[in-house]
C-alpha positions, 0 to 999 in steps of 0.5 A: 421487506422490513427489518425487525430491528431499527435501521441503522441511522447515519449521516456521512459515516457508514460502510458500503460493499458491492458484491459483483462478478469479475470482468463485468465492468463493475469496478468502473461504476463502483469507482464512480460512486466513491469519487462522487462522494469524494467530490461531495467533500466526504472522505472515502476509502475504497478497497477493491477485493478481486480474484486472480482470474480474468472473469467469472469469480466473485469480486467485492468493492468496499467503500468506507465513508467517514466525515471524521476522516477515518480512512482505514477499514472499520469492520462490518458492512452497513449496506451490501449491494449484491448482484452476484448469486454466487456470493449472495448467501455469504453477503447477506450474513455480512450485513450489520443488524439494522443494515440494508441488503440491496439486490437484483430481484429480477429473480425472487430471493430464496426465502431461506436467505432471509434475515429478520434484522436487516432491510431488503431492497429489491431492484429488478436490474436485469429486467430493466436492462433487458427492456432498455438494451438489446446488446448483451454487453450493454446490458451487463455494463449498464446494470452497474451504472443503473445501481449507482443511480439507484444508490444516489436516490437512496442515499440522497447523493447530489445527482449533478456530481455524478453527471459531471463525473461521467462527463469527465470520465468519458472526455474525448468519448462524448458519445458515451456520456449521454447513455451513461447519464441515462442509465444513472437516471433509470436507477435514480427514477426507479428508486424514487418511485418505489422506495422512501428516499433517502433511507436512514443511512444518507449523505450530506455535502461537506467540505471535509477533504480540503485539498486532498486527492485520490491516488493509488500508491503505485502511480505515486511511486512511478511519478516519484521515480521520475522526480527522483531522477530515475532513467532506467527501469528493468522489471518482470511483470508481477501483480501487484507491482506492474503498474508502478512501471506502467506509471513510470513509463507514462510520466517519463514519456512526458518528462524524460525528453532531451531538450536538444533533440526531442528524443526520450532519454530513459529506458524501460526493459522487460527482463526474462525474469526477476533475477535478470531485472535486478541484475540490470538495475545493479549494472545500470546503477554501477554505471552511474544511472539512477535505476530501479525495479518493482516486484512482489514477494516471489520476485523478491525471493529470486532477487535475493542473491543479487541483493547480497551482491549490491550490499557487499559490493556497495552498489546503489540499488532501488527496489520497490516491493508491493507485497501480496499474500504468500508464500509461493503464489499464495493469493496474488491479488490480496494484500499482506505485509509478509515480506518484511523479514525476507527483505530485511535480511535478503540474501545469504550470509550476514546482510541487512537491507534498508527498508522504507515503509510509506503509508500514503500516496504522498509518502510513496511519492516522497520516498520513491524520490528519496530512495535514489538519494539514499541509495547513492549516499549510502551505497546500498540497496533501498527497498520500498515496502508497500502492499497491494492495498496501498499500491492498487487502491485509490487512497485519500492523500495530501497533494504531492509536493516537490521543491524545484530547488531540490538537488540530487544527492549523488553521494561520495563520487570522485571526479577525475581531478580528485583522483589525480590529486590522490596517490592511491585510491581505496574503493573500500577505505573509510576515509571520513569515519562514517563507514561510507567509502568513496566511489567512481563512475566507470570511465572517470579516469583512465587508470585510477579506480574506474572499475574497482568494485568487487563482490568477493572478499577484498581489502580496502583497495578492492584487491582480492583476498581471503585473509580472515582479518581483511574480511572481518575488517570489511564486515565490521565496517559495514556494520558501522555503516548500518549505524550511520544509515540510521541518521539518514532514513525517515524517523518514526512518528509519534502520537501520544495518548490523551492521558499518561499510559504504560501501554504503547502500540507500533504500526507501519505502512497501511496499518496506520489508518485502522490503528489510529481509529482503533485507538480512538475507540479504546480511548472512548472506553478509558483505555489510553495507548501511546502510538508510534509509526515506524517508517524505516529499518534500521530502527533508530534509538527513538524506537528502542526508547519508545518500547522501553518507556512502556510496560506493554507494546502492541505491534500491529501488522498484516502477516501470520508470523509477526515479522516486524515484532520478530525484527524488533526483538532481534534488533533490540533483544526485547523479550516476548512479554514486552511486545504483543502481536496484533495480526491479520493475514486473511488477505484483506486490510486489517480493520479498526474493530479487529485491532481494538478487539485484539488489544483488549484481549491482551490487556492486563487483567483480561479473562482471555486465556493465553491459549485462546489468544494464541488460537485467535492470533492463528486465526488472524484475529478475525473480527 
């Protein structure tokens, strides 16, 4: 069917979305498509949007292709490839005017779903599979491969790249290579024979990716933990963090081997629950090991009490929180940045926890390794805040770098000889004036300081007391240490606008890519905004200065309650008129169009009323 409006014309700049059914093997085929474009030198950003069941519900896979290097979600869909009748009506409506809807037309499309402003391309995928394959599972699996072959013809992709990828994917399983290439050829040949190829949206080979890699954040975190010296992982499985420990196990098997005996020198423990997992990590860390756990929102809630112990007893602890949509079970396979406040103030009483906000696999690797140095230097929990989007999706990233000359920072740890030279050891005594005290490993000395750690109120020598002045002295020292921490954690990054402006924007984590693109859109319309990416909490003085230097600062985040904005207001006492929220919390990554729209609605002189702004924020700022 031909569209009544001109088809979208684009080269190396479009959004394609695959509508499938969970459990049909479509993710592998969709991933093959994205990797083929990447091998053609095109920046890609794939997003797997899947349900929390095993099989049968709708699933989507969205690929952003951008020769300019935009890696966030743009918003809108130029090409929809749908093989799922359950979601077809909604999928058709999602296509941009002038876009394409490619579908399995073995069964005729319901005419009530027709849109005059898009182009429909029907390919009888089921019929082709029924003719070619007898096995039901093969029919299901090869259907996905066939539509990738058809897309290769429609978009003018390099077919040799796809063939080479198939060979790589099934290395060691050579008998699967030819059948998969044959399925690609079936789709490619059908599209060539029945449609004008390429369509108005197409791709051309470029060299726009340089030495970049495609990697998911969880794998990078697991590898970072190995390079950071971790030897103990204790965890309870929970989506979307489980693959962090899977990756740690995979790489530790290769690298954590005793040179003398050939035995592995690491431990992975699946605990009975998240509370036990964090307890094991604290115990191992107190004993001198570098240990960590990984969890998501519900697990963070359960770990809260033990995080308070680690904060107050000052025990190095590393926790990776791969955030998902909450509260409660929420949407466990959808992304959000919704644990910021619960992590920052985790536990009862007066506690403040150190947070790191990586935005790419390379930073996941770097922060994953650095977190162990920070935990031991600062003697406090370090919580890495990623999310499902970064953790479970392939992200284009700079290569992972490591300096082989780098040494671990074990912090202020006393030896037996140093203890012998001391008349009296004070575990919670501020000797250097930086509020970080000296500690010992268990067994270091037969009598001095070996086991001095206390989670109850104590004096500077770890002796139990409930004297108010001693408790207050200790709590004030912890606040001074909070100031010291600001010098150690990753500093914010700045992106000044092309012209002087009194507008600013703050973002963090996976909000970065879409925000950068949105700022380019705004600049094209004459709206200039200075940008800052927050990479850690506590915030340093540069964050406060950035806010003070601008009349209005937009805070981009993916949760309902504007949690980073709340944290900024609490820490710096800025008023609500200074900091404006740009929110998304529908479980999908925030889009550049969404960010642009929300910022424009809140610019001075906007005709959108305060009530409309509040209502749209309550709707997640949907674009």
